C-alpha positions as CSV (number, residue, x, y, z in Angstrom):
1,X,59.6,5.1,3.0
2,X,60.3,1.7,1.5
3,X,59.1,0.6,-1.9
4,X,55.6,-1.0,-1.7
5,X,54.0,-3.4,-4.1
6,X,50.8,-5.5,-4.6
7,X,49.4,-7.9,-2.0
8,X,47.3,-10.6,-3.7
9,X,47.6,-14.3,-3.4
10,X,47.7,-14.5,-7.2
11,X,50.9,-12.5,-7.7
12,X,54.1,-14.2,-8.8
13,X,55.8,-16.3,-6.3
14,X,59.1,-15.0,-5.0
15,X,60.0,-17.3,-3.4
16,X,64.6,-18.2,-3.5
17,X,77.7,-13.2,-1.3
18,X,79.9,-10.4,-0.3
19,X,79.5,-9.3,3.3
20,X,77.0,-7.0,4.9
21,X,78.7,-4.1,6.8
22,X,79.6,-5.6,9.2
23,X,79.5,-9.2,8.1
24,X,76.8,-11.3,9.9
25,X,77.4,-14.8,11.1
26,X,76.4,-17.4,8.6
27,X,73.2,-19.4,9.1
28,X,73.0,-23.1,8.4
29,X,71.4,-24.2,5.1
30,X,67.6,-24.4,5.2
31,X,65.9,-27.2,7.0
32,X,64.7,-30.1,4.9
33,X,67.4,-29.6,2.2
34,X,68.2,-32.6,0.1
35,X,71.5,-34.3,1.3
36,X,74.4,-33.7,-1.0
37,X,76.7,-36.3,-2.5
38,X,79.6,-34.3,-1.4
39,X,80.3,-32.7,2.0
40,X,79.5,-29.0,2.0
41,X,80.0,-26.3,4.6
42,X,78.4,-22.9,5.4
43,X,80.8,-20.2,6.6
44,X,80.9,-16.5,7.1
45,X,82.7,-14.4,4.6
46,X,85.7,-12.3,5.3
47,X,84.7,-8.9,6.7
48,X,85.4,-6.3,4.0
49,X,83.2,-3.7,5.6
50,X,86.0,-1.2,5.9
51,X,87.0,-1.4,2.2
52,X,85.6,1.3,-0.1
53,X,82.3,0.4,-1.7
54,X,82.4,0.4,-5.5
55,X,78.9,0.3,-6.8
56,X,78.2,-1.7,-10.0
57,X,76.5,0.3,-12.7
58,X,75.4,-1.3,-16.0
59,X,74.3,1.4,-18.4
60,X,70.7,1.1,-19.5
61,X,68.1,3.1,-21.4
62,X,65.1,4.4,-19.5
63,X,62.7,1.8,-21.1
64,X,65.0,-1.0,-19.8
65,X,65.0,0.6,-16.3
66,X,61.2,0.7,-16.4
67,X,61.1,-3.0,-17.5
68,X,63.3,-4.0,-14.5
69,X,61.1,-2.1,-12.0
70,X,58.0,-3.7,-13.5
71,X,59.6,-7.2,-13.2
72,X,60.5,-6.7,-9.5
73,X,57.4,-4.9,-8.5
74,X,55.6,-7.9,-7.0
75,X,58.7,-9.6,-5.5
76,X,58.6,-9.3,-1.8
77,X,62.4,-9.2,-1.4
78,X,62.3,-5.7,-2.9
79,X,59.5,-4.4,-0.6
80,X,61.8,-3.2,2.2
81,X,64.2,-1.3,-0.1
82,X,64.5,2.4,0.3
83,X,64.3,4.4,-3.0
84,X,68.0,4.8,-3.2
85,X,68.6,1.1,-2.6
86,X,66.1,0.2,-5.3
87,X,68.0,2.5,-7.7
88,X,71.3,0.8,-6.8
89,X,69.8,-2.6,-7.5
90,X,68.3,-1.5,-10.8
91,X,71.7,0.1,-11.8
92,X,73.5,-3.2,-11.1
93,X,71.2,-5.6,-12.8
94,X,72.3,-7.3,-16.0
95,X,70.2,-8.8,-18.8
96,X,70.7,-12.6,-19.2
97,X,69.0,-14.5,-22.0
98,X,68.6,-18.3,-22.1
99,X,67.3,-20.7,-24.7
100,X,64.8,-23.4,-23.9
101,X,66.5,-26.2,-22.0
102,X,69.4,-24.1,-20.8
103,X,70.5,-24.5,-17.2
104,X,70.6,-21.2,-15.3
105,X,71.8,-22.4,-11.9
106,X,72.9,-25.9,-10.9
107,X,72.2,-27.7,-7.6
108,X,75.3,-27.9,-5.5
109,X,77.2,-25.1,-7.3
110,X,78.4,-21.9,-5.7
111,X,76.1,-18.9,-6.0
112,X,77.1,-15.7,-7.9
113,X,73.8,-14.0,-8.8
114,X,70.2,-13.5,-7.8
115,X,67.8,-13.7,-10.7
116,X,64.4,-12.2,-11.5
117,X,62.5,-13.6,-14.5
118,X,61.6,-10.8,-16.9
119,X,59.9,-13.1,-19.5
120,X,59.4,-16.8,-20.1
121,X,59.1,-19.7,-17.7
122,X,61.7,-21.7,-15.7
123,X,61.4,-25.2,-14.2
124,X,62.7,-26.2,-10.7
125,X,64.5,-29.5,-10.2
126,X,65.9,-31.0,-7.0
127,X,67.9,-34.2,-7.1
128,X,66.0,-37.2,-5.6
129,X,62.6,-35.5,-5.8
130,X,59.6,-36.0,-8.1
131,X,61.3,-38.8,-10.0
132,X,63.5,-36.3,-11.8
133,X,60.5,-34.3,-13.1
134,X,60.2,-30.6,-12.6
135,X,58.8,-29.7,-9.1
136,X,57.1,-26.5,-10.3
137,X,57.2,-23.8,-13.0
138,X,58.2,-20.2,-12.2
139,X,56.9,-17.3,-14.3
140,X,57.7,-13.7,-14.9
141,X,58.3,-11.7,-11.7
142,X,59.6,-14.8,-9.8
143,X,63.0,-14.6,-8.2
144,X,65.5,-17.3,-7.4
145,X,69.0,-17.9,-6.2
146,X,68.9,-15.9,-3.0
147,X,69.6,-18.7,-0.6
148,X,73.1,-19.3,-1.7
149,X,73.9,-15.6,-1.4
150,X,72.2,-15.2,2.0
151,X,73.7,-18.3,3.7
152,X,77.0,-18.7,1.7
153,X,75.7,-22.2,0.9
154,X,75.7,-24.2,-2.4
155,X,72.7,-23.9,-4.7
156,X,69.7,-25.8,-3.3
157,X,68.1,-26.6,-6.7
158,X,68.6,-26.6,-10.4
159,X,66.7,-24.0,-12.5
160,X,66.3,-24.6,-16.2
161,X,64.6,-22.4,-18.9
162,X,61.4,-24.1,-20.0
163,X,61.1,-21.8,-23.0
164,X,63.2,-18.9,-24.1
165,X,63.8,-16.8,-20.9
166,X,65.1,-13.4,-20.1
167,X,66.3,-12.7,-16.6
168,X,67.7,-9.7,-14.7
169,X,70.8,-10.9,-12.7
170,X,72.0,-9.1,-9.6
171,X,75.5,-9.8,-8.4
172,X,76.1,-11.0,-4.9
173,X,77.9,-8.0,-3.6
174,X,75.0,-5.6,-4.5
175,X,72.4,-8.2,-3.3
176,X,74.0,-8.4,0.2
177,X,74.6,-4.7,0.5
178,X,71.0,-3.8,-0.4
179,X,68.3,-6.5,-0.4
180,X,69.8,-8.5,2.5
181,X,70.7,-5.5,4.6
182,X,67.2,-4.0,4.1
183,X,65.6,-7.2,5.3
184,X,67.5,-7.4,8.7
185,X,64.9,-5.3,10.6
186,X,62.1,-7.3,9.1
187,X,63.8,-10.5,10.0
188,X,64.1,-9.5,13.7
189,X,60.4,-8.5,13.8
190,X,59.3,-11.8,12.3
191,X,61.6,-13.9,14.5
192,X,59.9,-12.4,17.5
193,X,56.5,-13.3,16.1
194,X,57.3,-16.8,14.7
195,X,59.0,-18.1,17.9
196,X,55.7,-17.7,19.8
197,X,53.8,-20.2,17.5
198,X,53.3,-23.7,18.8
199,X,53.5,-25.0,15.2
200,X,57.1,-23.9,15.1
201,X,58.1,-24.7,18.6
202,X,60.4,-27.5,17.5
203,X,62.4,-25.4,15.2
204,X,65.9,-24.2,16.1
205,X,66.7,-20.4,16.3
206,X,68.6,-20.8,12.9
207,X,65.5,-22.4,11.3
208,X,63.3,-19.6,12.7
209,X,65.7,-17.0,11.3
210,X,65.4,-18.7,7.8
211,X,61.6,-18.6,8.0
212,X,61.8,-14.9,9.1
213,X,63.9,-14.2,6.0
214,X,61.3,-15.9,3.7
215,X,58.0,-14.6,5.1
216,X,56.1,-12.1,3.0
217,X,53.8,-9.7,4.8
218,X,50.4,-9.3,3.0
219,X,47.5,-7.1,4.1
220,X,43.8,-7.4,3.2
221,X,40.8,-5.2,3.7
222,X,37.8,-6.4,5.6
223,X,35.7,-8.7,3.3
224,X,38.5,-9.2,0.9
225,X,39.1,-12.8,-0.4
226,X,42.4,-14.2,0.5
227,X,42.1,-17.7,-1.0
228,X,39.2,-19.0,-3.2
229,X,37.7,-22.5,-3.1
230,X,38.5,-24.4,-6.3
231,X,41.6,-22.4,-7.2
232,X,44.1,-24.8,-8.8
233,X,46.8,-22.3,-9.7
234,X,49.4,-24.1,-7.6
235,X,52.3,-21.8,-8.6
236,X,50.5,-18.9,-6.8
237,X,49.7,-20.8,-3.6
238,X,50.9,-19.4,-0.3
239,X,50.8,-20.6,3.3
240,X,49.3,-18.0,5.7
241,X,49.8,-17.2,9.4
242,X,47.5,-14.6,10.8
243,X,49.6,-11.7,12.2
244,X,46.9,-9.1,12.9
245,X,43.1,-9.2,12.7
246,X,40.7,-12.0,11.9
247,X,39.6,-14.1,8.9
248,X,36.7,-16.5,8.3
249,X,36.9,-19.8,6.3
250,X,33.9,-21.0,4.3
251,X,33.1,-24.1,2.3
252,X,30.6,-23.8,-0.6
253,X,28.0,-26.6,-0.5
254,X,24.9,-26.7,-2.6
255,X,25.3,-23.1,-3.5
256,X,25.7,-21.8,0.0
257,X,28.8,-20.6,1.8
258,X,29.1,-22.5,5.1
259,X,31.1,-20.9,7.9
260,X,33.7,-23.4,9.1
261,X,36.0,-21.4,11.3
262,X,37.1,-18.0,12.5
263,X,40.9,-17.5,12.4
264,X,42.8,-15.2,14.8
265,X,46.4,-14.2,15.5
266,X,48.6,-17.3,15.3
267,X,46.2,-19.4,13.4
268,X,47.4,-20.6,10.0
269,X,45.7,-21.7,6.8
270,X,46.5,-22.7,3.2
271,X,48.6,-25.7,4.0
272,X,46.1,-28.4,2.9
273,X,46.4,-27.6,-0.8
274,X,50.2,-27.5,-0.4
275,X,50.7,-30.8,1.4
276,X,47.9,-32.8,-0.3
277,X,48.6,-31.4,-3.8
278,X,45.0,-30.4,-4.3
279,X,43.1,-27.2,-5.4
280,X,42.0,-24.9,-2.6
281,X,39.2,-26.7,-0.6
282,X,37.8,-23.6,1.1
283,X,37.4,-19.8,0.7
284,X,39.1,-17.6,3.3
285,X,38.0,-14.0,3.6
286,X,39.2,-11.2,5.9
287,X,36.6,-10.6,8.6
288,X,38.4,-7.4,9.7
289,X,41.5,-5.6,8.4
290,X,43.9,-8.5,8.1
291,X,47.7,-8.9,8.0
292,X,49.3,-12.3,7.4
293,X,52.8,-13.5,7.3
294,X,53.0,-15.7,4.2
295,X,55.3,-18.3,2.7
296,X,55.4,-18.9,-1.1
297,X,55.0,-22.5,-2.2
298,X,58.8,-22.6,-2.9
299,X,59.6,-21.3,0.6
300,X,57.0,-23.6,2.2
301,X,58.5,-26.7,0.5
302,X,62.1,-25.6,1.4
303,X,61.7,-24.6,5.0
304,X,58.8,-26.3,6.6
305,X,60.3,-29.8,6.5
306,X,60.5,-30.1,10.3
307,X,56.8,-29.4,10.5
308,X,55.8,-31.6,7.6
309,X,54.2,-34.5,9.6
310,X,52.2,-32.2,11.9
311,X,51.0,-30.3,8.9
312,X,49.9,-33.5,7.0
313,X,48.1,-34.7,10.1
314,X,46.3,-31.5,10.7
315,X,45.4,-31.2,6.9
316,X,43.7,-34.6,7.2
317,X,42.1,-34.4,10.6
318,X,42.2,-30.8,11.8
319,X,39.0,-29.5,10.5
320,X,35.3,-30.2,10.8
321,X,33.1,-32.0,8.2
322,X,30.9,-29.5,6.4
323,X,27.8,-31.7,6.6
324,X,28.2,-31.9,10.3
325,X,28.3,-28.1,10.5
326,X,25.3,-27.7,8.3
327,X,23.4,-30.2,10.4
328,X,24.3,-28.3,13.6
329,X,26.0,-31.2,15.2
330,X,29.3,-29.4,15.2
331,X,29.9,-25.6,15.6
332,X,32.3,-23.6,13.5
333,X,35.8,-23.3,15.2
334,X,36.7,-20.1,16.9
335,X,40.0,-18.2,16.8
336,X,42.9,-19.6,18.8
337,X,45.5,-17.9,20.9
338,X,49.0,-17.5,19.4
339,X,50.4,-20.4,21.5
340,X,47.4,-22.7,21.4
341,X,48.4,-26.2,20.5
342,X,45.4,-26.5,18.1
343,X,45.9,-23.1,16.5
344,X,45.0,-24.4,13.1
345,X,42.3,-24.4,10.4
346,X,43.3,-26.6,7.5
347,X,42.3,-25.3,4.1
């Protein structure tokens, strides 16, 4: 049984070298990546699968082991690990401390480690975006640096310590042998699901594979709140695609919750706050037992570039006016089929 962790929208964002046995073909860098000033290439690594595996072990006291496990508990990349794989990851992790302002990874550089923030906060910068200001802040439990290790590509962003930061660093060989290998079955499953969605029909197989790597499965009990109207904690925002079950979206008006739509398999929600940079504009609750394939805000910004215009259009025009629904002039939307062109409810 794989390691399991918490499921809420308000958990830390996950978000984002040495071959798998056998080495898998390399996938192109994520869609929507910022163009580099220098030419870069993505290539498969030399297959060393027949060489003896020497596992990295950094000696630690039990309290440090417990701290690491607590730090990674809410990071979805660790969810698929078997207990022995988790132990190997914890054994290999090294403590890295940074002062405020220190650069932890640099955009365009080669990747050597995957990092999980143990304490403090980090800022994310991408050249040419947001007038040089930080795009977002990552907090304890967030992970970063996985893309360069997964795709043998240069770093896609610069990460700096906003305050004093402690990270747990995992070397690329252990990352690829454990976390990346454990995610292969999950990737195949989500590739088969995502390729059916009309929202993603223009994506290439490589782009679908990158999304499948990034999606986080979250489950909710009937009547449980998935997102809450008015929530402005942007760092915890996610984009949701209904995988199983149904949900309902409500807008609170004059003290009453007005049903705006019912969401079924293949419908998505949560993109409006992401593309329009606003707080949540509706509450979505599980109508039945609900399972969603989710993207963190970091993964959404990084990988949904080819769908950006469609998402912006739907966020502006793809939902009913609450006053029209209250007046009875418009009925709440029903669930869509997985391939329906209008499978959307924008909140």
